[in-house]
C-alpha positions in Angstrom: -46.8 -21.8 -0.5 -48.7 -24.9 0.3 -47.4 -27.3 3.6 -48.9 -30.6 4.5 -49.9 -30.7 8.5 -51.1 -33.9 8.7 -54.8 -33.6 8.8 -55.8 -34.9 5.5 -54.8 -32.2 2.8 -52.5 -29.5 1.4 -53.2 -26.1 3.1 -52.4 -22.6 2.0 -50.0 -21.3 4.5 -51.9 -17.8 5.5 -51.6 -16.7 8.9 -54.2 -18.3 11.4 -54.8 -16.3 14.5 -55.6 -17.0 17.7 -54.8 -14.2 19.5 -58.0 -12.2 19.3 -61.0 -11.7 21.0 -64.1 -12.6 18.5 -65.9 -15.4 17.5 -66.3 -16.8 14.1 -69.3 -16.2 12.1 -70.1 -20.2 12.4 -70.9 -20.1 16.1 -73.5 -16.9 15.6 -77.2 -17.7 16.2 -79.1 -18.9 12.9 -81.5 -16.6 11.7 -85.3 -15.9 12.7 -86.3 -18.0 9.8 -84.3 -21.0 10.4 -84.9 -21.1 14.3 -88.4 -21.9 14.0 -89.6 -25.5 13.8 -93.1 -26.0 14.1 -94.3 -24.8 17.4 -90.6 -24.8 19.0 -87.3 -22.8 18.8 -84.5 -24.6 18.0 -81.0 -23.0 18.6 -78.0 -24.3 16.8 -74.6 -22.8 15.6 -73.3 -22.8 11.5 -75.2 -19.8 10.4 -73.6 -16.5 8.7 -73.2 -13.2 11.3 -74.9 -11.3 8.6 -78.0 -13.3 8.8 -78.1 -13.1 12.6 -81.7 -12.2 13.6 -80.0 -11.3 16.9 -77.2 -9.1 16.1 -77.4 -5.1 16.7 -80.9 -5.4 17.4 -80.5 -7.4 20.2 -81.0 -4.3 22.5 -84.6 -4.4 21.6 -87.0 -5.2 25.2 -83.5 -6.1 26.9 -84.4 -4.9 30.3 -87.4 -7.3 30.2 -84.8 -9.8 28.6 -83.0 -9.5 31.5 -85.6 -10.1 34.3 -87.3 -13.0 31.9 -83.9 -14.4 32.1 -83.5 -13.5 35.8 -87.2 -15.2 36.2 -86.5 -17.8 34.5 -83.0 -19.3 36.6 -84.6 -17.5 39.5 -82.6 -14.6 40.3 -83.8 -11.4 41.3 -85.2 -9.0 39.5 -83.5 -5.6 38.0 -84.9 -2.4 38.4 -85.3 -0.2 35.2 -84.0 2.9 36.9 -80.8 1.2 38.1 -80.0 0.0 34.4 -78.2 1.7 31.2 -78.2 -0.1 27.9 -75.1 0.1 26.1 -74.0 -1.3 22.6 -71.5 -3.7 24.3 -68.3 -4.1 26.4 -66.1 -1.1 25.7 -69.0 1.5 25.4 -70.0 0.9 29.2 -66.4 1.0 29.9 -65.5 4.1 28.5 -68.6 5.7 29.5 -67.9 4.5 33.4 -64.2 5.5 32.7 -65.5 8.8 31.4 -67.2 9.8 34.7 -65.1 7.7 37.6 -61.6 8.5 36.3 -59.7 11.2 34.7 -55.8 11.5 33.1 -53.3 11.1 36.1 -55.6 9.0 38.5 -54.5 5.2 39.8 -56.9 2.2 38.8 -56.5 -1.3 40.2 -56.5 -4.4 38.1 -56.2 -8.1 38.2 -53.5 -9.5 37.1 -53.3 -10.5 34.4 -56.2 -8.7 33.1 -57.8 -8.1 29.6 -55.6 -6.8 27.1 -58.6 -4.7 25.7 -59.4 -2.9 29.0 -55.4 -2.2 29.5 -55.2 -0.4 26.6 -58.7 1.4 27.2 -56.9 2.2 30.8 -54.0 3.9 28.8 -55.5 6.2 26.4 -56.9 7.5 29.0 -53.3 8.0 30.7 -54.3 6.8 34.2 -51.7 4.9 36.4 -52.7 1.0 36.0 -51.4 -1.2 39.4 -51.8 -4.6 38.9 -52.4 -6.8 42.0 -52.0 -10.8 41.9 -55.1 -13.3 42.2 -55.2 -16.4 43.4 -57.9 -19.3 42.5 -60.5 -17.5 44.5 -60.2 -14.2 43.5 -57.7 -11.0 44.0 -55.4 -11.0 46.6 -57.3 -9.3 49.7 -54.0 -8.6 51.5 -52.2 -7.3 48.2 -55.3 -5.0 47.5 -55.0 -3.5 51.0 -51.2 -2.7 50.5 -51.8 -1.6 47.2 -54.9 0.9 48.2 -53.0 2.5 51.3 -49.7 3.0 49.2 -51.2 4.3 46.2 -54.7 6.1 46.6 -56.5 4.8 43.6 -59.5 6.0 42.4 -61.3 2.4 41.0 -60.7 -0.8 41.6 -62.0 -2.8 37.9 -62.5 -6.6 38.6 -63.5 -9.3 36.3 -65.0 -12.2 38.7 -67.1 -13.9 36.4 -64.9 -16.5 34.5 -62.1 -13.6 33.0 -60.8 -13.6 29.3 -57.7 -14.6 30.5 -57.3 -17.5 33.5 -60.7 -17.4 33.6 -61.4 -17.6 37.4 -64.5 -17.7 38.6 -64.3 -15.7 42.5 -65.7 -17.5 45.5 -68.5 -15.6 47.4 -66.2 -15.5 50.7 -63.8 -13.4 48.0 -66.5 -11.5 46.7 -67.3 -10.6 50.1 -64.1 -9.2 51.4 -63.2 -7.3 48.2 -66.7 -5.2 48.9 -65.9 -4.7 52.4 -62.0 -3.3 51.4 -63.1 -1.0 48.8 -66.4 0.3 50.5 -64.2 0.6 53.2 -61.7 2.9 51.3 -64.6 4.9 49.8 -63.1 3.7 46.4 -65.3 2.9 43.1 -65.3 -0.7 42.5 -66.4 -1.5 39.2 -67.0 -5.1 38.5 -67.2 -6.2 34.4 -69.1 -9.6 34.2 -67.8 -9.9 30.4 -67.5 -13.4 31.1 -65.4 -15.9 28.2 -68.2 -18.1 28.9 -71.8 -17.7 27.4 -73.8 -16.2 30.5 -77.3 -17.2 30.7 -76.6 -20.9 30.2 -79.0 -22.5 32.4 -78.3 -25.7 34.7 -74.7 -25.4 33.8 -71.3 -24.1 36.0 -71.7 -21.1 33.4 -75.2 -19.7 34.8 -75.6 -16.0 35.4 -76.1 -17.2 38.8 -73.3 -19.0 39.9 -71.4 -15.8 41.0 -73.2 -13.1 43.3 -73.3 -10.0 41.9 -71.2 -7.5 44.0 -73.7 -4.8 42.9 -76.2 -7.4 45.0 -73.8 -7.8 47.7 -73.0 -4.0 48.4 -76.6 -3.8 48.5 -77.1 -6.0 51.2 -74.5 -4.2 53.1 -75.2 -1.1 52.5 -72.5 -0.2 50.2 -73.9 0.0 46.8 -73.3 3.8 46.4 -70.0 3.1 44.7 -70.1 0.0 43.3 -71.3 -0.5 39.2 -71.0 -3.3 37.3 -71.5 -3.8 33.6 -71.9 -7.1 31.7 -72.1 -7.7 27.8 -72.5 -10.4 25.2 -70.8 -8.9 22.3 -67.9 -11.6 22.9 -70.4 -14.1 22.0 -72.1 -13.0 18.9 -74.9 -10.7 20.6 -74.5 -7.2 20.4 -75.6 -5.4 23.7 -74.4 -5.0 26.9 -75.6 -3.0 30.2 -74.6 -1.0 33.1 -75.9 -1.5 36.5 -75.2 0.9 39.1 -77.3 3.5 42.0 -79.4 6.2 39.8 -77.7 8.8 40.6 -74.3 7.5 38.7 -77.0 6.0 35.7 -78.2 9.3 35.4 -74.5 10.7 35.2 -74.0 8.0 32.7 -76.9 9.1 30.3 -76.3 12.5 30.7 -72.5 12.5 29.5 -73.3 9.7 26.6 -75.7 12.7 25.5 -73.5 15.2 25.9 -70.7 13.7 23.7 -72.6 13.3 20.6 -74.0 9.7 20.3 -77.5 10.5 20.6 -76.7 11.1 17.0 -75.5 7.4 16.3 -77.9 5.4 14.9 -77.6 2.8 17.6 -77.8 4.9 19.7 -81.0 6.0 19.0 -82.6 2.4 18.8 -81.3 1.8 22.1 -83.1 4.8 23.7 -85.8 4.4 21.1 -86.4 0.4 22.7 -85.9 2.0 26.3 -88.7 4.4 25.4 -91.2 2.0 23.9 -90.3 -0.5 27.2 -91.5 2.1 29.5 -94.9 2.6 27.5 -95.4 -1.2 27.4 -95.1 -1.4 30.9 -97.5 1.7 31.9 -100.0 -0.2 29.5 -99.8 -3.3 31.4 -100.3 -1.2 34.4 -103.5 0.8 33.1 -101.4 4.0 32.7 -101.4 3.9 28.6 -102.4 2.6 25.7 -101.0 -1.1 24.8 -99.3 -0.6 21.3 -100.1 -3.5 18.6 -96.8 -4.5 18.7 -95.4 -7.1 21.3 -91.8 -6.0 22.3 -88.8 -6.9 20.2 -86.0 -9.0 20.4 -85.0 -11.9 21.7 -86.7 -14.3 24.2 -85.3 -15.5 27.9 -85.2 -19.1 26.4 -83.9 -18.8 23.1 -80.8 -16.6 24.8 -80.5 -19.8 27.8 -80.7 -22.5 24.5 -78.3 -20.1 22.9 -75.5 -19.6 25.5 -76.0 -23.3 26.5 -74.8 -24.2 22.8 -71.8 -22.0 22.6 -71.0 -23.5 26.0 -70.9 -26.9 24.8 -69.1 -26.0 21.8 -66.4 -24.0 23.6 -65.6 -27.5 25.8 -65.5 -29.5 22.4 -63.0 -27.2 21.4 -61.1 -26.7 24.5 -60.7 -30.7 24.4 -59.4 -31.1 21.1 -56.8 -28.0 21.5 -55.7 -29.8 24.5 -55.5 -33.2 22.8 -53.6 -31.5 20.1 -51.1 -29.6 22.6 -50.8 -33.1 24.0 -49.7 -34.7 21.1 -46.7 -32.3 21.3 -43.2 -33.3 22.4 -42.3 -29.7 23.1 -46.2 -28.6 24.3 -47.3 -31.9 26.0 -46.7 -30.0 29.3 -48.6 -27.1 29.1 -52.1 -29.3 29.5 -51.2 -30.1 32.9 -51.7 -26.8 34.3 -53.9 -25.6 31.4 -56.5 -22.8 32.7 -58.6 -20.4 31.4 -62.7 -20.4 30.1 -65.2 -20.8 27.6 -63.8 -19.8 24.8 -60.0 -19.2 26.2 -57.4 -21.6 27.2 -54.4 -19.9 29.6 -51.6 -22.2 29.5 -47.9 -21.8 31.0 -45.1 -22.9 28.5 -42.0 -25.4 29.8 -39.3 -23.9 31.8 -36.8 -22.4 29.1 -39.2 -21.4 27.0 -40.3 -17.9 26.2 -43.9 -16.7 24.6 -42.7 -13.8 22.7 -39.8 -16.1 21.2 -42.3 -19.0 20.3 -44.9 -16.4 18.9 -41.9 -14.8 16.6 -41.2 -18.5 15.5 -45.1 -19.6 15.1 -45.6 -16.6 12.9 -43.0 -18.0 10.2 -44.9 -21.3 10.4 -48.6 -19.0 10.0 -49.9 -18.9 13.3 -50.1 -16.7 16.1 -51.5 -16.5 19.7 -51.5 -13.6 22.6 -48.3 -13.8 24.8 -49.8 -13.7 28.1 -47.4 -10.8 29.2 -49.8 -8.4 26.9 -52.6 -9.3 29.4 -50.6 -7.6 32.5 -49.5 -4.7 33.4 -46.5 -4.9 34.5 -43.4 -7.3 33.6 -45.9 -10.6 33.6 -44.7 -14.0 33.1 -43.1 -14.4 30.1 -43.9 -18.2 29.7 -47.6 -17.7 29.9 -50.0 -17.6 26.5 -53.6 -17.4 25.7 -55.2 -18.9 23.2 -58.4 -18.5 21.2 -61.0 -21.4 20.8 -63.3 -19.7 19.1 -61.9 -17.3 16.6 -61.3 -19.9 14.2 -63.3 -22.5 12.9 -62.5 -26.1 14.5 -60.3 -27.1 11.0 -58.3 -23.9 11.0 -57.5 -24.1 15.3 -56.2 -27.5 15.0 -54.2 -26.2 11.9 -53.3 -23.2 13.7 -52.0 -25.0 16.7 -50.5 -27.6 14.7 -48.5 -24.9 13.5 -47.6 -23.6 17.2 -46.2 -27.3 17.6 -44.3 -27.6 14.9 -42.8 -24.6 15.8 -41.7 -25.4 19.2 -40.4 -28.3 18.4 -38.0 -27.1 16.3 -37.3 -24.2 18.9 -36.5 -26.6 21.7 -34.7 -28.9 19.3 -32.3 -25.5 18.4 -32.3 -25.0 22.4 -31.5 -28.7 23.2 -28.4 -28.1 20.9 
């Protein structure tokens, strides 16, 4: 079946999903061969993900890479003993949850929260306690009340452009939450996996824009029960890491070995690279022989340029999406208070509309989105929704939004009759 949606040509009525969390292959880094131009490295989008020279090998030399980026942007260096490399966000999260919580425990999360994280918590049969947020982060008094009444073992937060409402927590709120959780002797897990590409120097999404909870805890002498994770797999680079005290890092390493992940090819590459980086450092310090090969992987300059290019693309797509929605009689109002950051747009439907009902109507037109209630541990706001700006090409993004607008206009027309 073909329909015309006003974009210049007939389109197949296939389902265009704007509900996912990944990015389309056109936004992956270009291949190594395409990057080198003369003596300079240029970063652009448009390469097939299978040809990405970063891809799954991006963990190579990641410790040095993190510190090179940190030095490039004027931040503190990260000690190797406090870092554990992972293959991405979910491996890091599963490792931490496996060590810090058990079935039947209670865990505090922001409301709303990442649907992937909520699913991971439910799989472990823990009680999820949602706490509301404002524009500066999770509400301190609401958190205090929850801690005193429910006695959770862990507070999980996403303070750096979360993949729902996209809030960047204020410095004051960060310090408040460290004081509250550490005063209650509860683990604080800060997930810095951002909806905006991290490390984009000179932009609002720079790594140093929001202070690390781990660093704040160290300054206050409360870092023993603080851990943070960060990943770049949401932006086409399959790598991540956990930062915590040496004791927890060693427990996580032991747990990963014990569960049999040592047989994983990717994990073997990670550990081999960790060992190789240590040998290179020892050689530089005169404690070993220098290897012939230089550290593999991604340069700090390349990563910074790639992140900046992605964020520019996300911003352009956001502007296009808002323009499409603004032209809709039914959905024009959602643009006035649209939130979200980076590759996601978070919006609230006009009064009288329900996102789950709109989703059913939109699917009949060939488009889908994520109802905001699915990002909530409780009932949630039934009028909210999340749109992925990066899962589809620009053309398919516009087409998917047009289908959603068409469904909304028919939906409201029936409601008004």
